[in-house]
C-alpha positions in Angstrom: -0.3 0.0 0.1 1.2 3.3 -0.8 0.5 6.5 1.3 0.1 10.3 -0.1 -0.1 12.7 1.7 -2.6 10.2 4.5 -4.3 9.3 1.6 -4.8 5.2 0.1 -3.3 5.1 -3.4 -3.1 2.7 -6.3 -1.0 3.0 -9.4 -2.0 0.4 -12.6 -0.7 0.2 -15.9 -3.0 -1.5 -18.5 -1.2 -2.8 -22.1 -0.7 0.6 -24.6 1.6 2.5 -22.4 3.9 0.6 -19.9 6.9 2.6 -20.1 5.3 5.8 -19.4 3.4 4.2 -16.4 6.3 3.3 -15.2 8.3 6.6 -15.8 4.7 8.1 -13.4 5.2 5.3 -10.8 8.8 6.1 -10.4 8.5 10.4 -10.2 5.7 9.9 -7.0 7.2 6.9 -6.3 4.0 4.8 -5.7 5.3 1.3 -7.3 2.4 0.0 -10.2 -0.1 -2.7 -8.5 -0.8 -6.1 -9.8 -3.1 -7.1 -12.1 -3.8 -9.5 -15.1 -4.8 -8.6 -18.5 -5.5 -11.7 -19.7 -7.4 -13.4 -23.1 -10.2 -15.6 -23.6 -9.6 -18.1 -26.6 -12.0 -15.8 -28.4 -10.8 -13.0 -28.0 -12.9 -11.4 -25.0 -10.7 -9.9 -22.1 -10.5 -11.1 -18.4 -9.0 -8.4 -15.9 -7.7 -10.0 -12.5 -6.9 -7.0 -9.5 -4.4 -9.1 -7.6 -4.2 -6.2 -4.3 -7.4 -4.8 -1.9 -8.2 -1.7 -3.4 -10.9 -0.5 -1.0 -11.2 2.6 -0.2 -8.6 3.7 -2.7 -7.7 6.4 -4.4 -7.0 4.1 -8.3 -5.4 6.2 -11.1 -5.0 3.8 -15.0 -2.8 4.9 -17.2 -4.1 3.6 -20.4 -4.3 5.4 -23.6 -6.5 4.8 -26.5 -4.0 4.1 -29.7 -3.7 1.3 -32.0 -5.2 -1.5 -31.5 -7.5 1.3 -30.3 -11.1 -0.5 -29.9 -8.5 -3.2 -27.7 -7.2 -1.1 -25.7 -10.8 1.2 -25.0 -11.7 -2.5 -24.0 -8.9 -3.0 -21.4 -9.8 0.4 -19.8 -13.8 -0.3 -19.5 -13.4 -3.3 -18.2 -10.9 -2.0 -15.6 -13.0 0.7 -14.5 -15.9 -1.8 -14.0 -13.2 -3.8 -12.4 -12.0 -0.9 -9.8 -15.5 0.8 -9.3 -17.3 -3.2 -8.1 -13.9 -3.2 -5.8 -15.5 -0.4 -4.1 -12.0 1.6 -5.1 -13.3 5.3 -3.5 -12.2 7.6 -7.0 -11.1 5.8 -10.4 -8.6 8.3 -12.1 -8.0 7.8 -15.8 -4.6 8.7 -17.8 -5.4 8.5 -21.3 -2.5 10.8 -22.5 -4.2 9.5 -25.8 -8.4 10.3 -26.7 -9.1 7.8 -29.4 -11.9 8.4 -31.3 -11.2 11.9 -30.2 -11.6 13.1 -34.5 -15.0 12.1 -34.8 -16.4 14.9 -32.2 -18.7 16.6 -34.1 -21.4 16.0 -37.2 -20.0 16.4 -40.1 -22.3 14.3 -42.5 -26.0 13.8 -41.5 -25.6 10.6 -40.5 -22.4 10.9 -39.4 -21.8 9.3 -34.9 -20.7 11.4 -32.6 -17.7 8.7 -31.4 -16.2 10.6 -29.0 -18.9 11.4 -26.9 -20.0 7.9 -27.1 -16.6 7.0 -25.7 -16.8 9.7 -23.0 -20.6 8.5 -22.2 -18.6 4.4 -21.4 -15.9 5.4 -19.4 -18.4 7.5 -16.7 -20.8 4.2 -17.4 -18.1 2.1 -16.3 -17.0 4.3 -12.9 -14.7 6.4 -13.9 -14.2 10.1 -11.9 -11.8 11.7 -13.1 -10.0 11.9 -16.6 -6.5 13.4 -17.3 -5.9 13.6 -21.1 -3.2 15.7 -22.9 -3.8 17.6 -26.1 -7.3 16.4 -27.1 -7.9 17.0 -30.8 -11.3 19.5 -30.5 -11.6 21.5 -27.1 -15.1 20.6 -26.8 -14.8 17.0 -25.4 -14.3 18.3 -22.1 -17.6 19.0 -22.4 -18.6 15.6 -23.4 -18.4 14.9 -19.4 -20.1 15.3 -16.3 -16.9 14.2 -15.1 -13.8 16.8 -13.7 -11.3 16.3 -16.8 -8.4 17.6 -17.0 -6.7 18.2 -20.9 -3.3 18.9 -20.3 -0.8 20.4 -23.1 2.0 20.0 -24.2 3.1 22.7 -26.0 5.1 24.0 -22.8 7.2 21.1 -23.2 8.4 21.3 -27.2 8.5 25.0 -27.1 10.9 24.6 -24.2 13.0 22.2 -26.5 13.0 24.0 -29.9 14.0 27.6 -27.2 16.9 25.4 -25.9 18.1 25.4 -28.9 18.3 28.5 -30.5 17.2 27.9 -34.8 18.1 31.2 -36.4 15.0 33.1 -37.7 12.0 31.0 -37.1 9.1 30.6 -38.3 5.8 28.6 -37.0 3.6 26.4 -39.7 -0.3 26.1 -39.4 -0.4 22.5 -41.3 -4.5 23.8 -41.8 -6.8 26.5 -41.1 -8.1 24.6 -37.9 -4.8 24.7 -36.6 -4.2 28.4 -36.8 -5.0 28.5 -32.8 -2.6 26.0 -31.4 -0.1 27.2 -33.9 -0.6 30.9 -32.5 -0.1 30.5 -29.0 3.0 28.1 -30.3 4.3 31.2 -32.1 3.9 33.2 -29.1 5.5 30.9 -26.5 8.2 31.2 -29.3 8.1 35.0 -30.1 8.1 33.6 -33.3 5.9 35.2 -37.0 3.1 32.1 -38.2 2.3 31.6 -41.8 -0.9 28.4 -43.0 -0.5 25.6 -45.2 -3.5 25.8 -47.2 -4.6 22.4 -48.3 -7.5 20.0 -49.4 -8.1 16.3 -49.0 -9.7 14.5 -51.4 -10.1 11.6 -50.3 -9.2 10.9 -45.9 -5.7 10.8 -45.2 -4.1 12.6 -48.1 -3.8 15.5 -48.1 -2.5 18.2 -51.3 -0.8 21.8 -50.5 -2.7 24.6 -52.7 -1.0 27.7 -50.4 1.7 28.8 -47.8 -0.2 31.7 -46.6 2.5 34.1 -44.6 6.1 34.6 -45.2 8.4 31.5 -45.6 11.3 32.3 -46.9 14.5 31.8 -45.2 13.2 31.4 -42.0 12.8 28.0 -40.5 9.9 26.1 -40.4 8.6 24.3 -37.6 5.2 22.7 -38.0 3.1 21.9 -34.8 0.5 19.9 -34.4 -1.7 18.0 -32.0 -1.6 14.3 -34.2 0.3 12.9 -36.4 -1.1 10.1 -37.8 -0.3 8.8 -41.3 2.6 11.6 -42.0 0.7 12.4 -45.1 0.0 16.3 -44.6 3.9 16.4 -42.9 5.4 14.9 -46.4 3.4 17.0 -48.6 4.0 20.3 -46.2 7.9 19.9 -46.2 8.2 19.9 -49.9 5.9 22.8 -50.0 8.0 25.0 -47.6 11.3 24.1 -49.3 10.3 24.8 -52.4 9.1 28.4 -50.9 12.4 28.9 -49.6 12.3 28.1 -45.6 15.5 27.2 -44.5 14.8 23.7 -43.0 11.8 22.0 -41.3 11.0 21.3 -38.0 8.2 19.5 -36.7 6.0 19.5 -32.9 3.2 16.7 -32.3 1.6 15.5 -28.9 0.1 11.8 -30.6 2.5 10.3 -32.6 0.4 7.5 -33.3 2.7 6.7 -36.8 -0.3 5.0 -38.3 0.2 2.2 -42.2 4.4 3.6 -43.6 4.2 7.3 -41.9 7.7 6.8 -40.2 8.7 5.6 -43.4 7.8 9.0 -45.1 9.4 10.9 -42.7 12.5 9.4 -42.8 12.5 9.8 -46.6 11.3 13.4 -46.3 13.5 16.2 -46.4 12.4 17.1 -42.7 15.0 17.8 -40.5 13.5 16.5 -37.3 9.9 15.6 -36.0 9.9 16.3 -32.1 6.9 14.3 -30.1 5.8 13.1 -26.4 5.3 9.9 -25.5 1.6 9.8 -25.0 1.5 7.0 -27.3 4.6 4.3 -27.4 6.7 4.3 -30.1 10.0 1.9 -31.3 12.6 3.3 -29.7 16.0 5.6 -31.5 14.4 5.9 -35.2 16.5 8.3 -36.7 14.6 11.9 -37.2 12.6 11.2 -34.0 12.7 13.2 -30.7 10.7 11.6 -28.2 10.2 13.6 -25.0 8.8 12.6 -22.0 5.8 13.3 -20.2 6.6 11.0 -17.0 7.4 13.0 -14.6 4.8 16.4 -15.1 1.8 13.6 -14.9 3.3 12.5 -12.4 3.2 15.6 -10.6 -0.8 16.6 -11.8 -1.3 13.2 -9.6 0.5 14.5 -6.4 -1.5 18.3 -6.8 -4.8 16.1 -7.7 -4.6 14.1 -4.1 -3.1 17.6 -2.4 -6.5 18.9 -3.7 -3.7 22.2 -5.5 -4.3 23.8 -8.7 -2.4 22.1 -11.3 -1.9 24.9 -14.3 0.8 25.8 -12.9 3.1 22.5 -14.1 2.7 23.9 -17.5 4.3 27.1 -18.0 6.7 27.7 -19.8 10.5 27.4 -19.3 9.6 24.8 -16.5 12.5 22.3 -18.1 11.6 19.1 -19.5 13.2 15.2 -18.9 
């Protein structure tokens, strides 16, 4: 049993990102609690919690990236198990929120899957959710329990400030990301530009125009998610053709679906900086991964102590 400031704490990791959970565990000196996650022959998930959680504040680390459905089912079943075992509170630490891109009805007969996931998480028994850079801020309104949407931008900005790159311009990969790029540009005290693109098909991007001055600048493309890396590849080519000195990218969630990494590797981009909300292969050339482990650990401490958490994300606080 771990006692933090008089409160009984349990920290669990499911299968999505055990390494991140171990970093959180180390940062707050709370060991990961024992559980078994197994599959029946037909694929059904079985979870056994191997120690008492009665009256404990429980934290579950489980981003819901690929395989999204498998990771969601693990999480829901784990929440149900904790609820039925009389856990006092159940806080889901889900740095990447799967289905977050389906946050509205773009066409008349489409689902709002992000709302459905929020409903399922609450029904399963979660009493609080912690995420990083939700794809759409309105997802917070889908929950009737406390949800914290932590930003990765200060950590990413600190990394680039330390690199001291010449004549930076921050690039939004589309019009929808302009607000994110504007905030990031303010952190770096740099101008911004926007890629005007269209999608002739899902996960296919074409650059139509670049709005803003990039010639003679070091371009940093900022986004929340890198999925297939198609936008990144075509944007890099367009920026270099427009006279950029070099191209970097920064993103919170490195999904790297399909041949995404090969696209990055074969492109002329200099470096892609991401966080470890999602587990990726180690030592990939051109990829730098920053750890959010100690930051999430500090957030847990603030929650346990009923202290505000906003100061955790101040610029120039440093990174791991």
